[in-house]
C-alpha positions in Angstrom: 217.1 -108.0 66.8 219.9 -105.5 68.4 220.7 -105.5 71.5 223.2 -102.4 73.2 225.4 -103.7 76.4 225.4 -100.0 78.9 228.9 -99.2 80.0 230.0 -96.5 82.1 233.0 -94.7 82.0 234.5 -92.8 85.0 234.8 -89.4 82.7 230.6 -89.5 84.6 229.0 -90.6 81.3 227.9 -93.5 79.8 228.5 -94.9 76.4 226.2 -98.3 74.5 228.2 -100.9 72.3 225.9 -102.1 70.5 225.8 -105.5 69.4 228.1 -105.0 65.9 230.4 -103.5 69.0 229.6 -99.6 67.5 229.7 -98.1 70.5 226.9 -94.4 71.8 228.2 -91.9 72.9 226.9 -88.4 73.5 224.9 -88.1 69.8 227.4 -89.8 67.8 228.0 -93.5 67.1 230.9 -94.8 65.7 232.7 -98.2 64.9 236.1 -98.0 67.5 238.9 -95.2 68.0 241.7 -95.1 66.1 244.9 -93.6 67.7 247.7 -93.0 65.6 250.8 -92.2 68.5 254.0 -90.7 66.9 256.9 -91.6 69.3 260.4 -89.4 68.9 263.6 -90.0 71.7 262.6 -93.0 72.8 263.6 -95.6 75.5 264.2 -98.6 73.4 266.4 -101.5 73.0 265.1 -102.3 69.2 264.7 -106.1 69.7 261.2 -107.9 69.4 261.0 -109.4 72.5 261.5 -106.1 73.8 258.0 -104.6 71.6 256.2 -107.7 72.3 255.9 -107.3 76.0 255.1 -103.2 75.2 252.9 -104.4 73.1 251.2 -107.4 75.2 251.1 -105.6 78.0 249.2 -103.0 76.2 246.8 -105.3 75.4 246.4 -106.4 78.4 245.5 -103.1 80.3 242.9 -102.4 77.4 240.8 -105.3 78.3 241.3 -106.5 74.3 242.0 -109.6 73.0 244.8 -111.0 71.4 244.4 -113.7 68.8 248.2 -113.1 67.4 251.0 -110.9 67.2 253.4 -110.7 64.4 257.0 -109.0 64.2 258.9 -108.6 61.8 262.7 -107.1 61.6 264.3 -106.0 58.4 267.5 -107.2 59.0 270.6 -106.3 61.6 270.3 -103.4 63.5 266.8 -102.1 61.1 263.6 -101.2 62.0 260.6 -103.8 62.7 257.8 -103.7 61.8 254.4 -106.0 62.6 251.0 -105.8 64.1 248.4 -107.5 67.1 245.6 -108.7 65.8 243.0 -108.4 68.1 238.8 -110.1 68.2 238.2 -105.9 68.6 241.1 -105.0 65.6 244.7 -104.1 66.0 247.7 -102.4 67.3 250.2 -102.2 64.0 254.2 -100.8 64.8 256.4 -99.3 62.4 260.1 -99.0 64.5 263.2 -96.5 63.2 266.0 -97.7 65.2 268.2 -95.2 63.2 265.7 -92.0 63.7 264.7 -93.5 66.7 260.7 -92.9 66.3 257.9 -95.6 66.5 255.3 -95.3 64.8 251.8 -97.2 66.0 248.4 -97.6 65.4 246.2 -98.2 67.7 242.1 -99.0 66.8 239.8 -100.8 68.7 236.3 -101.1 69.3 233.5 -102.6 71.5 234.2 -102.9 75.0 237.8 -101.4 75.9 240.6 -99.5 76.4 242.8 -97.8 73.4 243.4 -94.7 75.8 244.6 -96.7 78.0 246.8 -99.1 75.2 248.0 -95.7 74.8 249.1 -94.6 78.0 251.1 -97.7 78.8 253.1 -97.7 75.0 253.5 -94.2 76.1 254.4 -94.7 79.7 257.4 -98.0 78.2 258.9 -96.2 76.1 259.0 -92.5 77.2 259.5 -90.8 74.3 260.7 -87.1 74.4 258.6 -86.1 72.6 255.1 -87.2 71.4 252.4 -86.3 68.6 249.2 -88.3 68.9 245.8 -87.7 66.9 242.6 -89.8 67.3 239.9 -90.7 65.0 237.0 -91.6 65.9 236.5 -94.5 62.8 233.1 -94.5 60.3 231.6 -91.8 62.8 228.2 -91.0 62.3 225.7 -88.2 64.2 222.7 -89.5 65.3 219.7 -88.5 67.5 219.2 -89.0 70.7 
């Protein structure tokens, strides 16, 4: 048996979260929102501790549940790659300090705020240039 939970959002519309964490919104249903961030000319010291704090803050404001973070540096003054595993999916990151560039993938399902996570990351890194792509993973049109 499937029980749905209604959530009111600030944009004057509602969404429904199903028992399997799919999101029903307007005339579509999808697994979750996947935000792809490309950030250039950032304010970042290339430290794992800084990156971990940026990711933790973004998870906190998104209301997601952190299970584990693993970040790996590829050598002295080289890039960092890693993932924050969430109960609601993940945030992954890859840095290229030599290019002053960071790539984030934010994928969240259920009752989370992936847009808030994205805004938090952008506010922390203050990129001079950014590209944001948003996908609704597993999207299906539905009859209401």
